[in-house]
N, C-alpha and C positions, 0 to 999 in steps of 0.2 A: 893461401893464410888471410883468413878475414880480420882484417883490422876496425879500430875504432869501438869497438864493446869495453864495455866495463862492468865484471861481475867478482862480488866475492864469490870464494867457493860455495857459501852454503845457498847463498841467491842463486846459482847457477844450477847448483842440484834440483833445488824447488822449481826453477823453468823447467826442467825439464823431469820430473817427477822421479828423479832420481834420489841416494841415499850415502851421504859424504864417507869417504871415511879416512881420517888424517888431519893434518891441520888446515885451518881454514886460510884465506888469501887472495889474492885479487887477481886476473888476468884481464886481459884489454885486449886479446884477439882466439881465436878459433882454428883450429886446422884439422882434415881429414887425410893429409899427407902428410906422412912421417920425415918427409924430406925437406917441408919448410921449416925453418927456424923465423923464431924472434928474439930479440936482445933483449927485450921486455918481460918475454917468460908469455907459455900460450897453452891453450886449453888443447889437447889432442884428442879427439874423438875418432873411436878405434870402428870403423865401419867396416861389419864383416858380410863382403859379397861372396858371389860363386866362384871367382876366381881369386879375390885373395882376401885373408883374413888379416885384419886389424891387429888384432893381438896380438900377431906375428912382429909387429912393428914398432912395437911400444917403446923398447928400450932405446930405439934409433929415434924417435920422438924425442925422448927424456934428453938422447945426448943432445937432439938440433935444439933445445930451448924449453920441452913444453914443463910447465910446471902441475900441470891437472890430466888427469887422463879420464875418459869417461869411457865403459866397458858395462859389456852384458854379458861378460865371463868371469868367471873368478881368475885373477891375475896376480904375479908379485911382482913388483916395481920399486921403483927408488923416487915414489911421487905420492904426492896424495889421492886417492881413484874415487870416483862416483861410480855406483853402479847403478844400471837399468834396466829393464827388462827387453829393450833392443835398442840397440843407439842409431839404427837408422829412422825409428819413429820419434828419437829422444832429437833427432836433426831436425827433425818436421818441428815439435813442437816449441824446441828453441825460434824456428823462423817465424813462426806465428808469433810470439811472443813479441818481434822483434820488429812485423809489421808497423807499427803504429797508424801514422796518418796520413802511410802514403797510399794513392787511391790503387789499385793493382787493374789489369788487362788481364783477364786469361784466355787465350786463344789455342783452339786446338781443333783437330780435322782431321781425316782421311790422308787429304793430300794438301798441300800448298800453305800447311801454319805457319812453316819459317817466313816464307817471305811474306805472308800476311802479319808475322808478326814485327819482320821488320820495317815495312809498309807504315805501319800504323805507329812504329817508333818515330821514323822520319818524320810524320803527321805530326804529331803529338811536341816533337823537339820546336815545333814553329812554336812555341807559344809556353811550355815547361819546361821544367829539369824532369828527363826521363833516361829510365833506366833500362835493361830489356836483357831478355835469354842471350847468353853468350854463346856461341857454337851449338853444341847438341845435348846442353844442359836441361833437359825437360821431363826427367825421368824423378824416380823419388828421393834423389839425391840432389842432382843438381837442380829442380825447382828451390829448395829450401835452401842451397848456397844460391841462389842468385835473391831470394828477398834478403838474405845477409847480405851481400857486398850494394844493396840501391843505398847504402847512406840515407842522404837525407832527400834523395828523389823525390820529387811530386807526384811521378807515377811510375808506374813499374808494368814493362807490358811484358807478362809470364808467358812460355811457350810451353803447354801439359803433352807429351807423348802420353803413349799404354801400349800394353802385351795382353792386359784380359778385363773383365769385368772389375770394377771396383778401385782402378785405380786412379781412373780420372775424378772418382769420388773422394780419394784421398789425398791427392795431389787438391781437388778444390777444398777442400775443408783445410787444408795449411794456409791456402791462399786470402781463401774468403773474396773471390772476384766480385770488384763493385760494376764490373763492364764486363758479360760473359759472350765471347765471340766463337764461334761452332762453322769453320770454313764448309765445312762437307762430310757426306758418311759416302764411303766408295768400298773397293771391294781390298783397301790395303788391313793386314793382320786377319783377313779370312779365314787364313789356314788355323791362327791361333784361339780365333772366336767361332769360328763354326759355323755363321750363319751369319746374314746381312743384318737380320734379326736382332743379332746380340751386337753385334757393331754400332749398330745405332744407341740400341741402349744404354751402351757403354759410352760414346761421344755425349750422348744427354744428361749422362750424373753432373756433368757441371751444372745443370741451370736446380739442381737442389741446393746451392750454395752461391747464388748469384745472388746482390745485393740490390741491384739497382735495374740492371738493363739488360738485355741477351742481343746480340746481331746474327742473326740467323740465314741460312736459307731461305729463300719464299718457296717451299717446298709444302704440300698439305701436312706431313707429318710434323714436321715443326714446328708449324702455328701452331697444331692440336699438343704438340708438347708443351709448347709456353704456357698455350692455355692452361692447362692442365695442372701443372706447378705455379701457375701465377705467379708469371714473371711477364714484364712488359717486354714486349717483342719489335725488333725493328729489320725488317725483313729487306735482303738483296736477290736480286734477279730479276726474273721474269714475272710483272704483277706485281714485285713490291715497293718495299718505298724507296728503294737508289735498285738503278739500273742501270749501263750501260744506253750509248747509241751513237751511231753516225763514226763506228770504230775504222780508223785509218792506219795502214801499215807503213811503215817507212824502211829505212835503213837502220834498223837497229832500235828504232822506238815506235809507240806505238799511240796513237792521239785517242779522245772519243771524249764524249759529251754525258755527265751526270745532272737531269733534270736541265737548270738553267746554269747550271755552271758548264762553261765549254773549254773544248780545246785544252783537255785536262791530258796532260802526257808522263810518260812511262818510259825506261830503259829499259825494253823487253823485247822479243820477238814473241815471244809466245802470248797468243791471245787468252789463254786462261787467267794468266796475269791482269787482264783487265778488270775480269770480275776481282781477283785479291785487292785491287785498288779501291775499288768498290768498298771493299768493307773495311777497309782505311778509311774511306771517304767519309763512309759512316760513324766510325767510332770520333772522326775528328769534329761532327756536325754534334756527336753527342757532348763533347767536350767544351763546345762554343767558338771551334774555332774559324772565322770566316773562307768563302771558299777559296780564295788569290792565296791564303797562307798552304790550304791543305792542298792546292794545285803545287806550289811551290815545295812543299814535305815529298809529293811524290815525285816531282821532278828528280830531287838532288836523292831518292832512293836508290842504291845499286845494290845490284844480286852477288848475293852470299856466293862464295867459291865453290865452284862444281854445282852449281845449282841454276844452270842456264846461260851464264858465263859465254861470252865468245870470244877465242882467244885466235891468233891466228900462226900456223907451222906451215913453213913452207909454199906459201902465198894461198892456203887452203883456209878458208874461213870453218871453226872448227866447235861446233854446240855443246861446250862440253854441261850435261844432263845428267851426272852419275853418282848421285849423293843417293836418290833415293827410287823406285821406280812401282806403281802399281798399275793394273790396267789403264784405266782411265789417265795416268799420267804420260803413258806410255803411247796411248793412242794421242791422245793432243801433243804429247811432243814431234811425233813423226807427222800429223798433219801442219804443225805451225810450221816444220823444219820444208815440207813442199812446197807451202807456199812463201817461206823465203827466200830459198833456192830460186824459184819460179820468178819474184820479184828482180834477184840478181842477174837473172838470165846465166844461172850456172848448174850443172850436175849433181843431184842429191845421193849422197853418199850414206847407207846407213851402219853402223857398228851397235849391235844392239846386245844385251844380255839378257840374266834370269831376272825375272818379276818374282821376289819371295813373298813367303808368308800367305799365298793362294790358297795351301789347303787341294782339299779333293778337285778344285777348279783350275788347278796349276797348268796340267797339259791343255785343256779346254782354252784357256785363255790365251796362252800363247801360241794355240794355233790360228786363232782368230786374229793375232794383231802377223801373223803371217799371211791369212787371207785379206787381211786391209792393206798390207804392203803389195798384194798379187793386182787388188784390187784398182792400186794405186800406180801401177806398173811402174815400183820403185824396179830399176834396174840394175843396184849394185846394192846387194844384201849379206853381211857378215854377220856372224855370231860369233859368241863365247858364251859357256855355259853349257849344264844337263841339260837344264830345263829350256834353255833358249834351241834346240836342237827342232826343240816343234816348230818355232819360226819357219823353219825351211820345211818342214810336212805342207804348213799351212798353205804356203806359196809354191814349192813343188820346185824349189832351185835357191841356191844361197851357197857362201863358204864358210864352213868350221875352222874356227881355232883351237887349240886342245891348250893353251897358253897365254896371260896378257902379253909377253913378249914376243910370243910368235905372233898375235894379232897388230901389238904396233910396228915390229919389223913389216912387214906386209900389209897394214894400209900405208903406211908411207910411202910405199913406193907409186901409190893411184891416186894419191892427194895432190892439188899444184893450185892454183890462183881459178883456177876457170869450174873448182868446186867447192862444193857446202857438204860439211861431214858432223853428221849427228852421232853424239856417243850418250849411250843411254843403258844403266843397269840399274839395278838394286847394289847400294852401298857394297854389301859385303863379296862383291864382284872384283874392288879394288882395281877400277877399269883408271882410275889417277895415275896409275902403273902403264896405260898403256898411254896417256900423253905425256906422260914425263917419258918413257922411252923415244917417243916422235920426236918432244924435242932435243934429248939427245942426238938423235942424228939427224938431226937438222944443224947443230952447234958442230958438228964433227964436217959438215962439210964447208964452212966457214973457216 
């Protein structure tokens, strides 16, 4: 439920290019969930997705207090109706109209966008009121909801995901980013877009809508893209405007310098998070923050659940990085876990699952990860998932599990205070279930 709005039914219809049928009235809230209720009445927007059809829940929404319905299909109900061409698009129009004077920082990329979004929010909160994308609300429904939920925030940091061409363009048209951030362009969604060229094209669609400045990787192709689109670019990485030096990893933290700003610290064991932090540093400087405030924000940043957080089970330090997995993030996670285990004087165990959406390159890239494990002499390799079998083929050895429960039960037998366990896979494999099973087994012993 999104509160704090105030529209007449007629005004609401005008804002979303719809036509009102029924009596006029006033709404102060909207909902896309029929189970949400409002004492003063609200508008229910009947989003029709692939799994759920909003029009099937109109009567439930009315029973829960909805006084106005938005639909893109003819329906009969006991409430005024606004008809639109597409309810999802109507939600986007409403969000754009609701943006107001809030500055928007749009964040996208093949990997790391959630971390960068969270780091930027942590930095900007040192000076401004900030709202940012919650959980995984980064699609054509979640992005408008984020803008609608921001209330009077001075800055809204919006994460933008995509599964095909023109999606980032659509989300950018809704948000109209003042500052655009593209973290990288890698293999994620290769299976959906077919080529690295298409991935780059999709990610850089944002640049057509950025109002002020784009923060980009310091690769030549990004420099060229910003120049061709007439966007001021700030570049991160080697030979860029901002880049990290003197990187030092300690127990659970990494420190580094950015130009004259020394001893920047983040709570992470992943070296790729250093570059993520530099993106946040660059955005902080654009918004006029002093170095010490930026450092404070980065130090206060905390990883989201399952995105590299460390938990301890049976004495074993478990690196839970199973929200998503591309080839680049898998390679980086393994290399960082090797370094972390080495500095702790512990044996490293890998539990790896499928990297999804890699298309025809899936088998090759999974075998390449297996070859990396062989090259680094990983002694304990466990895998789960159909494509994950290719890790074993690439290495020549490893143990395969047919279910998450089996994986949790067997891995629990080999972890202890002398081990570090990296758990890494695409979110669809639900490796969270493996962690929960091991935690359950630990609790049974007490």
